[in-house]
N, C-alpha and C positions, 0 to 999 in steps of 0.2 A: 286346483286354485291357480289363477294366473299371477305370476310374480312380475312386479314392475321394477325395472332398474333405472328408469329415467329420473331426472332431477325432480324434487318436490316443489319447485317454484319455477316460474317463467324466467328464463335466462336470455338476455340479449347480449349484444356486443359490449365488451368491456372497454370503457373509456376512463383511464386513470385521471385523477385530479392533477392539476399543475402544482407541484411543490417546489420549494427552494430547499435543496438538500445541503444542510450545514451540520450534519452529524459526522460520525467516524467513517462513513462510506455506506453505500455508494455516493458519489458526488453527482452533480448535474451533468447530463450528457450534452455535449455540444451539438447544435443543430446540424452542422456538417456531418457529424458522426451518425446521427439519426438518419439523415438522408442517405448516407452510404449503405446503411443496413437495408434500405428499401430497394436496392438495385437488384436486377435479375439474379436468381440463384444459379450458380454453375455447379457442375460436378466437381468433386474434390480432386479428380485426376485430370480435369480439363487442362490442356496446355496453357491457356490464357490464365487460368487460376494459379497454376504452378509458377508462372512468371511473376504473378503478384506476390506469391509466397517468398520468392527470392528478394523482392523489394522490401517486403515486411521484415525479413531477417536483417537486411542492411540497416533499416530504420531502427530496429531494436538494438543493433550494435551501437548505433549512435546514442540511443537513450541510456544504455548501460556503460557507454564509453569503453568498449572492448573490441578486440579483433577476434574473439573466440568464434570459431566456425560453428560450434554447436550452441547457437543462440536462436531460440524460436519460442512461440507461444504454445503452451500446453492447453488442450481442450478441457477446460475445467477452471474453477476458481482458484484463488491463491493457495487454498488448502491442498489442492492437487499438486501445485508446483512444489509446495513444501514436502509432501509425501514422495514426490519423484526424486528429490534430492536424497532423502533418507533411505528409501528402499533400494536405490542403486548403489549408495556409497557405504551403507552400514551392513556388515556381515555379522552373522550370529557370533557372539562372544567379543565383538569389538567394544572398546571403551571409548566413550564420546564425552567430552567436556561440553555441558550445556549451560548457558547463562540464562537465568530466569530473573527478570525484573518486572514481570507483568504476565498477563494471560497467555500471550503467544509464545513466550519462552516455555511455559508449561506444556503447550502442545508439542513443542520440539521434544521434550522429555518423553512424552507418550509415544512419539514416533520411534525414538531409539528403542524403547522397550518392546514395541510391537515387531521390530526387526530382529529381536533377539540380542540386542546390544545391552551394554551397561552404561547408564547415564550417570556421570559424575556432575552433580549440580552445583553451580556457582550462584549463590543467592545474593541478590541486591534488593534494597528497599524499593517497593513499587513507587514510581515517580522519580527514581534516580537512574542515571545511566549505569551500564555495566562497568564495574571497577576493574581496570586493566591489571592492577596488582593482584587481585583475587584470582584472575585467570592465570597469571604467571605462577602464583603459588600452587594452584591446582595442577598445572602441568608439571611442575617440579615434583609434586607428590605422586603423580601418575605418569611416569615416563613412557608407559606403554599405550597411552592414549593415541588414537588415530585421527580424530576430528575435533575441531572446536566449532560449536554452533551458537549463534546469537542473533537477536533481533536488532537490526539497525535502528528502526523507528518503531517503538512500542506503542501500538495503536490504543491499548487500554489505558495508557497514562499520558502520552504525548512526550515521552522522554527519548532523546536522541543520543545514541552511543557512538563512541569514536571507533568506527570500523577500521580505519587505516591502522591504528595502534593495535587493535585486537588481532588483526590479520598478521601483523609483523611478529607479535608474540607467538601466535600459533605456528608460523613457519619456522621460527627459531627453534621450536621444539619438534620439527618435522611432522606437523599436523596439517591436514587439509582443513578448509573452512567452508561452512554453510551459513549463508547470510540471508535473513529475511528483510526485503526492502519493499514490502507490500505498500506501505504508506509513504515511503520516501522517494521512490523512483519518479522522476519528473518534477518533484517539488523541492527537493534538497539535493545537494551534490552526492552522486553515486558514481564512483570511478573504479570500475572492475579491474582494469589493467594496472592502473597506478597503485591501487591498494592490494593488488595480487589476490583478489577473491577467487576461490576455486569453484564454488557453486553458489548461485544466487537465484532467488525467485521473487516475483512481485505479483501484482494483480492489475487487471485492466480498469477497475472501477473507482480508483482513487484519483491520483494526480494526472492520469492519462485521459480523463474526461470521456471514458468509454463505459458502456454497460458492463455489469459483472458477468463472468463466465469464461474468461481467459486468463492464463497465468504465464507472463513472460519469464523465461528462464535462460540462464547461460552457464556453460560449464567449460572449465579450462582443460587443456590437453592432459593435465595430471589426472583429472577425473575420468576423462575418456579412456586413458590407459588403465586406470583402476577398474572401470566397469568391464572393459574387454577382457581383463585377466581374471575376473571372478571365477571361483571354482564351484560356486553354487548358483542356481538360477535366482534371478530377482523374484521376490515373492509375489509381485504384481505383474500380470501379463500386460495390462494396459500401459503401465508406467515404465516398462522395461526399456531402457535407452538402447539396448542392443537391437531391439525391434524398431524403435523409432528412428534410428540412424538412417534406415532405408527410406522412410517417408519424407523426412525433412532434409535428407541428403540429395545426392544427384540422381539416384536410381528411381525415386518416386514409387517405391514398392507399397502396395496397398497395406495399410495398417488399420485405420478406422475411418469412418465418414466424418471428416473434419467439418466444423460449423462454419460453412463458407461465408454466410452473411455477417456473422460475428467477426470473422477475420477481415472482411471489408472494413468494418467499423474500426478495428484496431489499426489497420493500415492507415485509415484517414486520420485517426487521432495522433498516431506517431508522425505522420506527415505534417500535421499542424504543429507538433512539438518541434520538429526540425525547422519549420518556417519561422517559428517564434525564436528559436535558439534556446538551448538548455540554460545558459547563464541568465538569459532574460527571464525565463520561466522561474528559475530559482529566486531571482530578484523580485519578481511579481508576488510570489508567495510570501516572501519576507516582508515586503511593503504592506500587504494587506494584513499580515499578522501584527505589524507595528501599530496600524490604525485600530484594529480590533482591541489590542492590548491597552491602548490609550483610553478607549471607551470603557473597557472593563475597570480600569483603575479609577476612573471617574465615578463609576457605580460602586466602588468599594469592594470589587470582587478580586479574590486572590488566586493566583496560579498555584497549581499543584507542583509543577516542576520548576527548579531553579533556572534562572534566565540563561545561563551559559550552556544548558543541556536541553533547552526547550525546542520542540519541533514546531516550526512556523505553521504548518498546515493542520496541526491537531492541537487545539488549545483546551487544556483541562483546567477548570476553575472550581474552587470549592463553592458549594451551595451556601448562600447567605443564611445565617442563623435565623431560625424561626420561619423559614420559607418552605412551603410544600413543593418539593422539586418536581414531583409527578404532575402537579397541577400547572406549574409553569410550562412544562413541556406540552401538556395538553392544550393550554391556551395558545401557545405559539403555533401549534399545528392547526387548531380549529380556526383561530381568528386571523392568522397571518400566513397560513400554508407554509410554515417554516419548521423544518425538522432539525432538531439537535439531538445529541446522544446522551444517554445516561451512563453512570459509572458501572463498571464490571467488578465482580469478585468482591474484595474487601472494600472497594469504593462505591458499591451499589448504594444509591440513595444519598451519597455524600458529595459527588462531583457531577458537573455537566461536561460533555465533550463537544466542542465546537469545531467542525471541520471547515477548512479553507483550502479545498483541494481541486486542482484542475480548473474546469469551467466554473466551479462554485467560488473560486478565489477571485472575486470581483468587488470593486468598490461599492456597487449598488447593493450587494448582499451584506457587506459589512454595515452599511448604513441602515438597511432594513432590520438587521438583527439588533443593532443597538437601540433603534427607535422602538422596536417591538418589546425589547426587554425593559426599557424605561417605562412603557405603558403598563405592562403586566405586573412588574414588581411594585410600581406605584399603587396599582389597584389592590395589591396584596398587603399594603401597609408600610412598605419601605419608604423612607424619606428620599425622594429623588428630585434633583434639579432638572426639570424638563429641558431637553436639548443639549445638556452639558456633555453627555457622552458622544453625541454626534459631532459637536464642536471640537472636542478633543481629537476625534478621529480625523477630522479635516485638517487640523494642525499637524498631525502626524504624517498625513499624506504630503503636505507641503514640505515637510522636513525630510522626506524620503522619496525624491523623484526617481522614476524608473530610468534606466539607461535607454537612450534613444534608439540605438541600433539593434536590430534583430537579424536573423538569417534572411528574412524576407526583404527588409529594407536594404541590407547589404547587397543582396542580389540586384535589386532595382538600381542601386548606385553603380 
């Protein structure tokens, strides 16, 4: 009997629909970045490509605001960047203070456990920032702790924690820090050197306007010394920094086949961030957040996170009473090609998450979103004053003008 392994239907070239991505990630990819990905593929040890790698590292240092030599993108999503920090820094038996105020703090706990460490969990309410006093208390109760790990911008809720203060507390107790900035890098202030962050990771697909698949990371000299002095091998061969020193350092020793075209894309996205200027990018994200918030308030939608801890690029709002949240998301996707995010964990079915990240953080997206919500919610029985949300957003834009100068305009001048 002949066996057939081919597909059961006719398959042609895949052409994805054009969406507006306003969920928790990925965000829209900038056309310049898409064009960069289409350039000729080079070998990952080609001297021209390795020159580009050096430029990429310098651009990443700018994005992270650090002089750390060990700053580079990991081949893999933000989850790989997270694992790289933990598998290199946590030895069996180490005690790690882990802050959990959402889904991604929970993933940190699992990483500690898989490395054979002991996680001392500092719990905070989902939607609230990490409480510095709780971290201080945990460190006093656990003077043998080696590391403090926390999420700067919790993607599951939109809460922003005070990274500077948390790092200060950790260092006072002789602990290293691991910080998740997957959703904050490029959209909110992240200052590795000023805040004395030891290990930090992010993702390419959020505020960097790049496709998913790369995880920018940076390590201080304290971490480099720690890794080099390990008495046991890092449990992951692929993520062992001792091996990656050669590839991303000066010797260019073969380690793995790097995703060359994806790295072109990240190079272009970081170049665009440098041209815009970090402070300008932060202001742009804040301005679009203020406009979206004004529209939401007009629609009677309430935020999950208190205003002083609210992440501008990830807006979590409660689903209005009596509204089918899944149907709203379906209608937005089908009728407007607009993607928003659902709640996770305890907030599943209770909140929506609206992303304003990177290239998605634009005035036209804010207006599309508010107009679409007005139409869909009105159809579902909510009393809506048509056009009021968009009018409120326009007023917010007028009240929050962007700074004129960016890196690009400054150079031109």
